[in-house]
PDB file of N, CA, C and O in Angstrom:
ATOM      1  N   UNK A   1      -4.365  11.532 -67.336  1.00  0.00           N
ATOM      2  CA  UNK A   1      -3.621  10.721 -68.269  1.00  0.00           C
ATOM      3  C   UNK A   1      -3.712   9.269 -67.838  1.00  0.00           C
ATOM      4  O   UNK A   1      -3.909   8.975 -66.659  1.00  0.00           O
ATOM      5  N   UNK A   2      -3.571   8.381 -68.777  1.00  0.00           N
ATOM      6  CA  UNK A   2      -3.630   6.949 -68.478  1.00  0.00           C
ATOM      7  C   UNK A   2      -2.205   6.405 -68.422  1.00  0.00           C
ATOM      8  O   UNK A   2      -1.437   6.519 -69.378  1.00  0.00           O
ATOM      9  N   UNK A   3      -1.873   5.812 -67.276  1.00  0.00           N
ATOM     10  CA  UNK A   3      -0.580   5.152 -67.114  1.00  0.00           C
ATOM     11  C   UNK A   3      -0.831   3.758 -66.549  1.00  0.00           C
ATOM     12  O   UNK A   3      -1.912   3.464 -66.037  1.00  0.00           O
ATOM     13  N   UNK A   4       0.169   2.922 -66.650  1.00  0.00           N
ATOM     14  CA  UNK A   4       0.095   1.607 -66.033  1.00  0.00           C
ATOM     15  C   UNK A   4       0.862   1.688 -64.720  1.00  0.00           C
ATOM     16  O   UNK A   4       2.056   1.986 -64.707  1.00  0.00           O
ATOM     17  N   UNK A   5       0.174   1.424 -63.623  1.00  0.00           N
ATOM     18  CA  UNK A   5       0.774   1.452 -62.290  1.00  0.00           C
ATOM     19  C   UNK A   5       0.768   0.036 -61.739  1.00  0.00           C
ATOM     20  O   UNK A   5      -0.287  -0.524 -61.441  1.00  0.00           O
ATOM     21  N   UNK A   6       1.960  -0.536 -61.608  1.00  0.00           N
ATOM     22  CA  UNK A   6       2.100  -1.918 -61.133  1.00  0.00           C
ATOM     23  C   UNK A   6       1.225  -2.886 -61.926  1.00  0.00           C
ATOM     24  O   UNK A   6       0.561  -3.753 -61.359  1.00  0.00           O
ATOM     25  N   UNK A   7       1.237  -2.720 -63.243  1.00  0.00           N
ATOM     26  CA  UNK A   7       0.533  -3.636 -64.121  1.00  0.00           C
ATOM     27  C   UNK A   7      -0.943  -3.348 -64.300  1.00  0.00           C
ATOM     28  O   UNK A   7      -1.623  -4.056 -65.043  1.00  0.00           O
ATOM     29  N   UNK A   8      -1.458  -2.311 -63.627  1.00  0.00           N
ATOM     30  CA  UNK A   8      -2.879  -1.983 -63.703  1.00  0.00           C
ATOM     31  C   UNK A   8      -3.057  -0.616 -64.352  1.00  0.00           C
ATOM     32  O   UNK A   8      -2.414   0.350 -63.940  1.00  0.00           O
ATOM     33  N   UNK A   9      -3.912  -0.520 -65.349  1.00  0.00           N
ATOM     34  CA  UNK A   9      -4.166   0.750 -66.021  1.00  0.00           C
ATOM     35  C   UNK A   9      -4.884   1.686 -65.054  1.00  0.00           C
ATOM     36  O   UNK A   9      -5.910   1.328 -64.475  1.00  0.00           O
ATOM     37  N   UNK A  10      -4.335   2.890 -64.887  1.00  0.00           N
ATOM     38  CA  UNK A  10      -4.926   3.878 -63.974  1.00  0.00           C
ATOM     39  C   UNK A  10      -5.051   5.206 -64.707  1.00  0.00           C
ATOM     40  O   UNK A  10      -4.260   5.506 -65.601  1.00  0.00           O
ATOM     41  N   UNK A  11      -6.030   5.985 -64.332  1.00  0.00           N
ATOM     42  CA  UNK A  11      -6.208   7.328 -64.870  1.00  0.00           C
ATOM     43  C   UNK A  11      -5.847   8.303 -63.758  1.00  0.00           C
ATOM     44  O   UNK A  11      -6.628   8.511 -62.830  1.00  0.00           O
ATOM     45  N   UNK A  12      -4.649   8.906 -63.854  1.00  0.00           N
ATOM     46  CA  UNK A  12      -4.155   9.826 -62.834  1.00  0.00           C
ATOM     47  C   UNK A  12      -3.874  11.176 -63.468  1.00  0.00           C
ATOM     48  O   UNK A  12      -3.542  11.258 -64.650  1.00  0.00           O
ATOM     49  N   UNK A  13      -4.006  12.228 -62.684  1.00  0.00           N
ATOM     50  CA  UNK A  13      -3.805  13.578 -63.206  1.00  0.00           C
ATOM     51  C   UNK A  13      -2.331  13.932 -63.361  1.00  0.00           C
ATOM     52  O   UNK A  13      -1.977  14.766 -64.194  1.00  0.00           O
ATOM     53  N   UNK A  14      -1.457  13.292 -62.552  1.00  0.00           N
ATOM     54  CA  UNK A  14      -0.033  13.647 -62.625  1.00  0.00           C
ATOM     55  C   UNK A  14       0.163  15.071 -62.157  1.00  0.00           C
ATOM     56  O   UNK A  14      -0.510  15.470 -61.207  1.00  0.00           O
ATOM     57  N   UNK A  15       1.028  15.862 -62.747  1.00  0.00           N
ATOM     58  CA  UNK A  15       1.806  15.563 -63.941  1.00  0.00           C
ATOM     59  C   UNK A  15       3.143  14.888 -63.666  1.00  0.00           C
ATOM     60  O   UNK A  15       3.794  14.411 -64.596  1.00  0.00           O
ATOM     61  N   UNK A  16       3.569  14.838 -62.386  1.00  0.00           N
ATOM     62  CA  UNK A  16       4.866  14.234 -62.085  1.00  0.00           C
ATOM     63  C   UNK A  16       4.683  12.873 -61.435  1.00  0.00           C
ATOM     64  O   UNK A  16       3.581  12.507 -61.025  1.00  0.00           O
ATOM     65  N   UNK A  17       5.781  12.129 -61.347  1.00  0.00           N
ATOM     66  CA  UNK A  17       5.745  10.832 -60.679  1.00  0.00           C
ATOM     67  C   UNK A  17       5.334  11.020 -59.223  1.00  0.00           C
ATOM     68  O   UNK A  17       4.526  10.247 -58.708  1.00  0.00           O
ATOM     69  N   UNK A  18       5.877  12.032 -58.553  1.00  0.00           N
ATOM     70  CA  UNK A  18       5.514  12.273 -57.150  1.00  0.00           C
ATOM     71  C   UNK A  18       4.026  12.564 -57.013  1.00  0.00           C
ATOM     72  O   UNK A  18       3.382  12.062 -56.092  1.00  0.00           O
ATOM     73  N   UNK A  19       3.473  13.364 -57.913  1.00  0.00           N
ATOM     74  CA  UNK A  19       2.031  13.654 -57.883  1.00  0.00           C
ATOM     75  C   UNK A  19       1.221  12.370 -58.058  1.00  0.00           C
ATOM     76  O   UNK A  19       0.221  12.167 -57.368  1.00  0.00           O
ATOM     77  N   UNK A  20       1.644  11.516 -58.966  1.00  0.00           N
ATOM     78  CA  UNK A  20       0.936  10.258 -59.206  1.00  0.00           C
ATOM     79  C   UNK A  20       0.986   9.358 -57.975  1.00  0.00           C
ATOM     80  O   UNK A  20       0.001   8.698 -57.645  1.00  0.00           O
ATOM     81  N   UNK A  21       2.134   9.331 -57.296  1.00  0.00           N
ATOM     82  CA  UNK A  21       2.241   8.530 -56.077  1.00  0.00           C
ATOM     83  C   UNK A  21       1.280   9.040 -55.009  1.00  0.00           C
ATOM     84  O   UNK A  21       0.631   8.247 -54.328  1.00  0.00           O
ATOM     85  N   UNK A  22       1.188  10.349 -54.862  1.00  0.00           N
ATOM     86  CA  UNK A  22       0.255  10.931 -53.890  1.00  0.00           C
ATOM     87  C   UNK A  22      -1.176  10.565 -54.261  1.00  0.00           C
ATOM     88  O   UNK A  22      -1.958  10.172 -53.396  1.00  0.00           O
ATOM     89  N   UNK A  23      -1.525  10.688 -55.539  1.00  0.00           N
ATOM     90  CA  UNK A  23      -2.878  10.376 -55.989  1.00  0.00           C
ATOM     91  C   UNK A  23      -3.220   8.904 -55.789  1.00  0.00           C
ATOM     92  O   UNK A  23      -4.384   8.555 -55.595  1.00  0.00           O
ATOM     93  N   UNK A  24      -2.208   8.043 -55.837  1.00  0.00           N
ATOM     94  CA  UNK A  24      -2.430   6.610 -55.647  1.00  0.00           C
ATOM     95  C   UNK A  24      -2.356   6.212 -54.172  1.00  0.00           C
ATOM     96  O   UNK A  24      -2.483   5.033 -53.843  1.00  0.00           O
ATOM     97  N   UNK A  25      -2.152   7.189 -53.284  1.00  0.00           N
ATOM     98  CA  UNK A  25      -2.088   6.909 -51.849  1.00  0.00           C
ATOM     99  C   UNK A  25      -0.732   6.426 -51.383  1.00  0.00           C
ATOM    100  O   UNK A  25      -0.620   5.834 -50.310  1.00  0.00           O
ATOM    101  N   UNK A  26       0.311   6.671 -52.180  1.00  0.00           N
ATOM    102  CA  UNK A  26       1.646   6.194 -51.844  1.00  0.00           C
ATOM    103  C   UNK A  26       2.639   7.332 -51.626  1.00  0.00           C
ATOM    104  O   UNK A  26       3.848   7.105 -51.616  1.00  0.00           O
ATOM    105  N   UNK A  27       2.142   8.541 -51.454  1.00  0.00           N
ATOM    106  CA  UNK A  27       3.002   9.712 -51.373  1.00  0.00           C
ATOM    107  C   UNK A  27       3.998   9.692 -50.232  1.00  0.00           C
ATOM    108  O   UNK A  27       5.121  10.170 -50.390  1.00  0.00           O
ATOM    109  N   UNK A  28       3.615   9.152 -49.085  1.00  0.00           N
ATOM    110  CA  UNK A  28       4.499   9.149 -47.921  1.00  0.00           C
ATOM    111  C   UNK A  28       5.205   7.808 -47.727  1.00  0.00           C
ATOM    112  O   UNK A  28       6.016   7.659 -46.813  1.00  0.00           O
ATOM    113  N   UNK A  29       4.904   6.844 -48.572  1.00  0.00           N
ATOM    114  CA  UNK A  29       5.466   5.498 -48.412  1.00  0.00           C
ATOM    115  C   UNK A  29       6.941   5.458 -48.817  1.00  0.00           C
ATOM    116  O   UNK A  29       7.364   6.172 -49.725  1.00  0.00           O
ATOM    117  N   UNK A  30       7.704   4.628 -48.143  1.00  0.00           N
ATOM    118  CA  UNK A  30       9.104   4.373 -48.507  1.00  0.00           C
ATOM    119  C   UNK A  30       9.093   3.285 -49.569  1.00  0.00           C
ATOM    120  O   UNK A  30       8.938   2.103 -49.263  1.00  0.00           O
ATOM    121  N   UNK A  31       9.258   3.693 -50.814  1.00  0.00           N
ATOM    122  CA  UNK A  31       9.168   2.758 -51.934  1.00  0.00           C
ATOM    123  C   UNK A  31      10.291   3.004 -52.927  1.00  0.00           C
ATOM    124  O   UNK A  31      10.928   4.057 -52.920  1.00  0.00           O
ATOM    125  N   UNK A  32      10.525   2.018 -53.779  1.00  0.00           N
ATOM    126  CA  UNK A  32      11.410   2.163 -54.928  1.00  0.00           C
ATOM    127  C   UNK A  32      10.519   2.305 -56.157  1.00  0.00           C
ATOM    128  O   UNK A  32       9.440   1.717 -56.224  1.00  0.00           O
ATOM    129  N   UNK A  33      10.979   3.089 -57.127  1.00  0.00           N
ATOM    130  CA  UNK A  33      10.179   3.306 -58.324  1.00  0.00           C
ATOM    131  C   UNK A  33      10.992   3.044 -59.588  1.00  0.00           C
ATOM    132  O   UNK A  33      12.204   3.251 -59.633  1.00  0.00           O
ATOM    133  N   UNK A  34      10.280   2.581 -60.608  1.00  0.00           N
ATOM    134  CA  UNK A  34      10.868   2.416 -61.935  1.00  0.00           C
ATOM    135  C   UNK A  34       9.875   2.993 -62.935  1.00  0.00           C
ATOM    136  O   UNK A  34       8.675   2.731 -62.855  1.00  0.00           O
ATOM    137  N   UNK A  35      10.380   3.775 -63.869  1.00  0.00           N
ATOM    138  CA  UNK A  35       9.545   4.364 -64.909  1.00  0.00           C
ATOM    139  C   UNK A  35       9.961   3.780 -66.247  1.00  0.00           C
ATOM    140  O   UNK A  35      11.102   3.935 -66.681  1.00  0.00           O
ATOM    141  N   UNK A  36       9.028   3.116 -66.886  1.00  0.00           N
ATOM    142  CA  UNK A  36       9.282   2.466 -68.178  1.00  0.00           C
ATOM    143  C   UNK A  36      10.493   1.536 -68.111  1.00  0.00           C
ATOM    144  O   UNK A  36      11.303   1.477 -69.036  1.00  0.00           O
ATOM    145  N   UNK A  37      10.599   0.810 -66.995  1.00  0.00           N
ATOM    146  CA  UNK A  37      11.640  -0.199 -66.839  1.00  0.00           C
ATOM    147  C   UNK A  37      12.967   0.297 -66.303  1.00  0.00           C
ATOM    148  O   UNK A  37      13.874  -0.507 -66.085  1.00  0.00           O
ATOM    149  N   UNK A  38      13.111   1.609 -66.082  1.00  0.00           N
ATOM    150  CA  UNK A  38      14.368   2.165 -65.578  1.00  0.00           C
ATOM    151  C   UNK A  38      14.179   2.684 -64.163  1.00  0.00           C
ATOM    152  O   UNK A  38      13.202   3.375 -63.873  1.00  0.00           O
ATOM    153  N   UNK A  39      15.127   2.346 -63.273  1.00  0.00           N
ATOM    154  CA  UNK A  39      15.075   2.810 -61.898  1.00  0.00           C
ATOM    155  C   UNK A  39      14.969   4.331 -61.868  1.00  0.00           C
ATOM    156  O   UNK A  39      15.659   5.027 -62.613  1.00  0.00           O
ATOM    157  N   UNK A  40      14.093   4.838 -60.994  1.00  0.00           N
ATOM    158  CA  UNK A  40      13.925   6.273 -60.832  1.00  0.00           C
ATOM    159  C   UNK A  40      14.196   6.631 -59.374  1.00  0.00           C
ATOM    160  O   UNK A  40      13.406   6.268 -58.502  1.00  0.00           O
ATOM    161  N   UNK A  41      15.294   7.334 -59.088  1.00  0.00           N
ATOM    162  CA  UNK A  41      15.618   7.706 -57.710  1.00  0.00           C
ATOM    163  C   UNK A  41      14.534   8.588 -57.096  1.00  0.00           C
ATOM    164  O   UNK A  41      13.869   9.351 -57.796  1.00  0.00           O
ATOM    165  N   UNK A  42      14.367   8.475 -55.791  1.00  0.00           N
ATOM    166  CA  UNK A  42      13.360   9.267 -55.081  1.00  0.00           C
ATOM    167  C   UNK A  42      13.561  10.755 -55.318  1.00  0.00           C
ATOM    168  O   UNK A  42      12.585  11.495 -55.438  1.00  0.00           O
ATOM    169  N   UNK A  43      14.804  11.206 -55.387  1.00  0.00           N
ATOM    170  CA  UNK A  43      15.095  12.629 -55.570  1.00  0.00           C
ATOM    171  C   UNK A  43      14.624  13.148 -56.930  1.00  0.00           C
ATOM    172  O   UNK A  43      14.469  14.358 -57.096  1.00  0.00           O
ATOM    173  N   UNK A  44      14.393  12.270 -57.898  1.00  0.00           N
ATOM    174  CA  UNK A  44      13.986  12.693 -59.243  1.00  0.00           C
ATOM    175  C   UNK A  44      12.474  12.636 -59.451  1.00  0.00           C
ATOM    176  O   UNK A  44      11.987  13.081 -60.490  1.00  0.00           O
ATOM    177  N   UNK A  45      11.731  12.107 -58.504  1.00  0.00           N
ATOM    178  CA  UNK A  45      10.285  11.915 -58.702  1.00  0.00           C
ATOM    179  C   UNK A  45       9.532  13.220 -58.891  1.00  0.00           C
ATOM    180  O   UNK A  45       8.626  13.289 -59.720  1.00  0.00           O
ATOM    181  N   UNK A  46       9.886  14.256 -58.141  1.00  0.00           N
ATOM    182  CA  UNK A  46       9.148  15.522 -58.203  1.00  0.00           C
ATOM    183  C   UNK A  46       9.374  16.263 -59.514  1.00  0.00           C
ATOM    184  O   UNK A  46       8.555  17.098 -59.898  1.00  0.00           O
ATOM    185  N   UNK A  47      10.456  15.975 -60.195  1.00  0.00           N
ATOM    186  CA  UNK A  47      10.740  16.689 -61.446  1.00  0.00           C
ATOM    187  C   UNK A  47      10.520  15.832 -62.695  1.00  0.00           C
ATOM    188  O   UNK A  47      10.632  16.333 -63.814  1.00  0.00           O
ATOM    189  N   UNK A  48      10.211  14.548 -62.513  1.00  0.00           N
ATOM    190  CA  UNK A  48      10.006  13.658 -63.662  1.00  0.00           C
ATOM    191  C   UNK A  48       8.537  13.656 -64.054  1.00  0.00           C
ATOM    192  O   UNK A  48       7.671  13.220 -63.295  1.00  0.00           O
ATOM    193  N   UNK A  49       8.279  14.151 -65.251  1.00  0.00           N
ATOM    194  CA  UNK A  49       6.904  14.250 -65.737  1.00  0.00           C
ATOM    195  C   UNK A  49       6.465  12.940 -66.395  1.00  0.00           C
ATOM    196  O   UNK A  49       7.251  12.253 -67.046  1.00  0.00           O
ATOM    197  N   UNK A  50       5.201  12.625 -66.206  1.00  0.00           N
ATOM    198  CA  UNK A  50       4.604  11.445 -66.819  1.00  0.00           C
ATOM    199  C   UNK A  50       3.896  11.842 -68.114  1.00  0.00           C
ATOM    200  O   UNK A  50       3.516  12.997 -68.309  1.00  0.00           O
ATOM    201  N   UNK A  51       3.732  10.855 -68.987  1.00  0.00           N
ATOM    202  CA  UNK A  51       2.941  11.067 -70.192  1.00  0.00           C
ATOM    203  C   UNK A  51       2.063   9.843 -70.417  1.00  0.00           C
ATOM    204  O   UNK A  51       2.332   8.765 -69.886  1.00  0.00           O
ATOM    205  N   UNK A  52       1.021  10.020 -71.203  1.00  0.00           N
ATOM    206  CA  UNK A  52       0.110   8.916 -71.503  1.00  0.00           C
ATOM    207  C   UNK A  52       0.892   7.686 -71.940  1.00  0.00           C
ATOM    208  O   UNK A  52       1.810   7.768 -72.757  1.00  0.00           O
ATOM    209  N   UNK A  53       0.509   6.550 -71.381  1.00  0.00           N
ATOM    210  CA  UNK A  53       1.106   5.285 -71.773  1.00  0.00           C
ATOM    211  C   UNK A  53       2.326   4.875 -70.965  1.00  0.00           C
ATOM    212  O   UNK A  53       2.826   3.764 -71.139  1.00  0.00           O
ATOM    213  N   UNK A  54       2.824   5.752 -70.077  1.00  0.00           N
ATOM    214  CA  UNK A  54       3.975   5.386 -69.253  1.00  0.00           C
ATOM    215  C   UNK A  54       3.631   4.225 -68.328  1.00  0.00           C
ATOM    216  O   UNK A  54       2.473   4.021 -67.965  1.00  0.00           O
ATOM    217  N   UNK A  55       4.660   3.472 -67.955  1.00  0.00           N
ATOM    218  CA  UNK A  55       4.508   2.364 -67.012  1.00  0.00           C
ATOM    219  C   UNK A  55       5.331   2.687 -65.771  1.00  0.00           C
ATOM    220  O   UNK A  55       6.549   2.847 -65.846  1.00  0.00           O
ATOM    221  N   UNK A  56       4.656   2.781 -64.632  1.00  0.00           N
ATOM    222  CA  UNK A  56       5.293   3.074 -63.358  1.00  0.00           C
ATOM    223  C   UNK A  56       5.178   1.859 -62.451  1.00  0.00           C
ATOM    224  O   UNK A  56       4.081   1.366 -62.191  1.00  0.00           O
ATOM    225  N   UNK A  57       6.308   1.389 -61.980  1.00  0.00           N
ATOM    226  CA  UNK A  57       6.333   0.263 -61.032  1.00  0.00           C
ATOM    227  C   UNK A  57       6.750   0.804 -59.677  1.00  0.00           C
ATOM    228  O   UNK A  57       7.707   1.570 -59.573  1.00  0.00           O
ATOM    229  N   UNK A  58       6.032   0.406 -58.644  1.00  0.00           N
ATOM    230  CA  UNK A  58       6.312   0.847 -57.281  1.00  0.00           C
ATOM    231  C   UNK A  58       6.463  -0.399 -56.423  1.00  0.00           C
ATOM    232  O   UNK A  58       5.581  -1.257 -56.381  1.00  0.00           O
ATOM    233  N   UNK A  59       7.612  -0.484 -55.733  1.00  0.00           N
ATOM    234  CA  UNK A  59       7.914  -1.670 -54.940  1.00  0.00           C
ATOM    235  C   UNK A  59       8.269  -1.232 -53.524  1.00  0.00           C
ATOM    236  O   UNK A  59       9.096  -0.339 -53.337  1.00  0.00           O
ATOM    237  N   UNK A  60       7.652  -1.854 -52.534  1.00  0.00           N
ATOM    238  CA  UNK A  60       7.968  -1.586 -51.126  1.00  0.00           C
ATOM    239  C   UNK A  60       9.008  -2.581 -50.649  1.00  0.00           C
ATOM    240  O   UNK A  60       8.965  -3.755 -51.019  1.00  0.00           O
ATOM    241  N   UNK A  61       9.951  -2.115 -49.823  1.00  0.00           N
ATOM    242  CA  UNK A  61      10.958  -3.043 -49.295  1.00  0.00           C
ATOM    243  C   UNK A  61      10.315  -4.078 -48.373  1.00  0.00           C
ATOM    244  O   UNK A  61       9.307  -3.811 -47.718  1.00  0.00           O
ATOM    245  N   UNK A  62      10.923  -5.265 -48.338  1.00  0.00           N
ATOM    246  CA  UNK A  62      10.423  -6.343 -47.493  1.00  0.00           C
ATOM    247  C   UNK A  62      11.530  -6.826 -46.578  1.00  0.00           C
ATOM    248  O   UNK A  62      12.710  -6.766 -46.923  1.00  0.00           O
ATOM    249  N   UNK A  63      11.141  -7.298 -45.420  1.00  0.00           N
ATOM    250  CA  UNK A  63      12.100  -7.918 -44.503  1.00  0.00           C
ATOM    251  C   UNK A  63      11.818  -9.398 -44.424  1.00  0.00           C
ATOM    252  O   UNK A  63      10.710  -9.859 -44.702  1.00  0.00           O
ATOM    253  N   UNK A  64      12.811 -10.111 -44.052  1.00  0.00           N
ATOM    254  CA  UNK A  64      12.618 -11.556 -43.912  1.00  0.00           C
ATOM    255  C   UNK A  64      13.870 -12.287 -44.301  1.00  0.00           C
ATOM    256  O   UNK A  64      14.901 -11.684 -44.600  1.00  0.00           O
ATOM    257  N   UNK A  65      13.767 -13.567 -44.294  1.00  0.00           N
ATOM    258  CA  UNK A  65      14.967 -14.301 -44.642  1.00  0.00           C
ATOM    259  C   UNK A  65      14.731 -15.731 -44.909  1.00  0.00           C
ATOM    260  O   UNK A  65      15.671 -16.465 -45.215  1.00  0.00           O
TER     261      UNK A  65
END
């Protein structure tokens, strides 16, 4: 399926957000996710299914000041 991952069109098999993160090499990363503009808790990633045209944003925490 084709989804937008961090603003870039990607072709991923899915079917869940967690599967897509693994396919994108982010499966073990500590990240925050948003699906179609709404925050998606880490606990919901394995059960949230993706569909063509979805937009997934993945953000890694940063330190600094």
